[in-house]
C-alpha positions as CSV (number, residue, x, y, z in Angstrom):
1,M,126.8,129.7,110.1
2,N,123.2,130.8,111.7
3,I,120.7,128.5,110.8
4,T,117.1,128.0,112.3
5,I,113.7,124.9,111.1
6,H,110.8,127.6,110.3
7,T,108.6,124.8,108.9
8,T,108.3,121.5,108.3
9,A,105.7,120.0,106.5
10,L,102.5,117.2,106.3
11,P,100.4,116.3,104.1
12,H,96.7,116.6,104.7
13,T,94.1,114.8,103.1
14,D,90.7,116.5,104.9
15,P,91.9,119.6,105.4
16,D,89.2,120.6,108.1
17,A,89.9,117.5,110.3
18,S,93.7,118.1,110.4
19,L,92.9,122.1,111.2
20,A,90.9,121.0,114.0
21,F,93.4,118.1,115.4
22,Y,96.2,120.6,115.2
23,R,94.4,123.6,116.3
24,D,92.1,122.0,118.7
25,T,93.8,119.4,120.2
26,L,96.6,120.1,120.4
27,G,96.0,123.8,120.9
28,F,98.7,125.0,118.1
29,E,97.5,128.6,116.7
30,V,96.4,128.7,112.8
31,R,99.0,131.1,111.2
32,N,97.2,130.8,107.5
33,D,95.2,129.0,106.0
34,V,94.6,129.1,101.5
35,G,93.0,127.5,99.0
36,N,89.7,125.9,98.8
37,G,88.3,122.5,99.4
38,T,90.6,120.1,99.2
39,M,93.7,122.0,98.3
40,R,94.6,123.9,101.1
41,W,97.9,124.9,102.3
42,I,97.2,125.2,106.3
43,T,100.5,126.6,108.7
44,V,99.7,126.3,112.1
45,G,102.1,126.7,115.1
46,P,102.6,126.7,118.9
47,A,101.3,129.4,120.4
48,G,104.6,131.1,122.3
49,Q,106.3,129.7,119.3
50,P,105.8,132.4,116.1
51,D,108.9,131.7,114.4
52,M,108.3,127.6,114.2
53,S,105.3,125.8,112.1
54,I,104.0,123.1,110.8
55,L,102.8,123.9,107.4
56,L,99.8,120.9,107.0
57,A,99.2,120.5,102.7
58,P,98.9,118.9,100.2
59,P,99.6,115.7,99.7
60,A,101.2,115.2,96.3
61,V,100.0,117.6,93.8
62,D,103.9,118.8,92.7
63,P,103.6,119.2,88.8
64,G,107.2,116.3,88.6
65,I,105.3,112.8,90.5
66,T,104.0,110.5,88.5
67,D,101.0,108.8,88.7
68,D,102.5,106.2,90.5
69,E,104.6,107.8,92.9
70,R,100.9,109.5,93.1
71,R,99.7,106.4,94.5
72,T,102.1,105.2,96.2
73,I,102.9,108.4,99.1
74,L,98.0,107.5,99.0
75,E,98.6,104.3,99.6
76,M,101.7,105.2,102.3
77,M,99.7,108.2,103.8
78,A,96.3,105.9,105.0
79,K,98.9,103.4,106.2
80,G,99.9,106.2,108.4
81,T,104.2,105.0,107.3
82,Y,104.6,108.5,104.9
83,G,104.9,111.6,106.8
84,W,106.0,112.0,111.1
85,I,106.9,114.2,113.5
86,L,108.4,114.4,117.0
87,L,106.7,116.9,119.2
88,A,107.6,118.0,123.0
89,T,106.1,118.9,126.3
90,P,106.5,119.1,130.5
91,D,102.8,117.0,130.7
92,L,103.3,114.1,129.0
93,D,100.8,111.9,130.7
94,G,98.5,115.4,131.2
95,T,98.6,115.4,127.0
96,F,97.9,111.9,126.3
97,E,95.6,112.5,128.4
98,K,93.9,114.8,126.3
99,L,95.1,113.5,123.8
100,Q,93.5,110.2,124.1
101,A,90.4,111.8,124.9
102,S,90.0,113.1,121.3
103,D,89.7,111.3,118.1
104,A,93.8,111.0,118.2
105,E,94.5,107.3,117.4
106,V,96.8,106.0,120.3
107,V,99.8,104.3,118.5
108,Q,101.5,104.0,121.9
109,E,100.6,104.9,125.6
110,P,103.5,106.8,127.5
111,I,106.8,104.1,127.8
112,E,110.0,105.2,129.1
113,Q,112.2,103.7,125.9
114,P,115.5,101.9,126.6
115,Y,117.3,104.8,125.2
116,G,116.4,107.4,127.7
117,I,113.7,109.2,127.0
118,R,109.5,109.3,127.9
119,D,107.7,108.8,125.1
120,C,104.1,108.5,123.3
121,A,102.9,108.0,119.7
122,F,99.8,109.0,118.2
123,R,97.7,109.4,114.4
124,D,96.8,112.4,113.5
125,P,93.1,112.5,110.9
126,A,96.5,112.2,107.5
127,G,97.9,109.5,109.6
128,N,100.5,111.3,110.2
129,L,102.8,109.6,113.3
130,I,103.0,111.9,116.0
131,R,105.4,111.4,118.7
132,I,105.8,112.8,122.1
133,R,108.7,113.3,123.6
134,E,108.9,114.3,127.9
135,V,110.6,117.1,128.5
136,R,112.1,116.8,131.6
């Protein structure tokens, strides 16, 4: 088999705030932006990696989700325990400084983890956990 990761999805509660974070703060390219209001599906990705994207999507819009499930998803997003993604950079300290200077919520400053990596963590505007690992 030859399988690659093409797109992963993260929920958003405010598409404009999420777009600004991923485009302006992280420097990702906007690849697609469809829909209106809070019902927008925005595809972003790192420059130079056209085959890898993040889909920022409205949460809990699947018609198969019950009202209780929808409420649980929104509660988990509000606590920051629903969506997460792992990113990587060769310049963790510079990336951390740029993110810290933005409106991003710092969860963890750069630290050497006992399992052999150095990373930091933030939350995006929807509460999704963004962990950033240093590539050595």
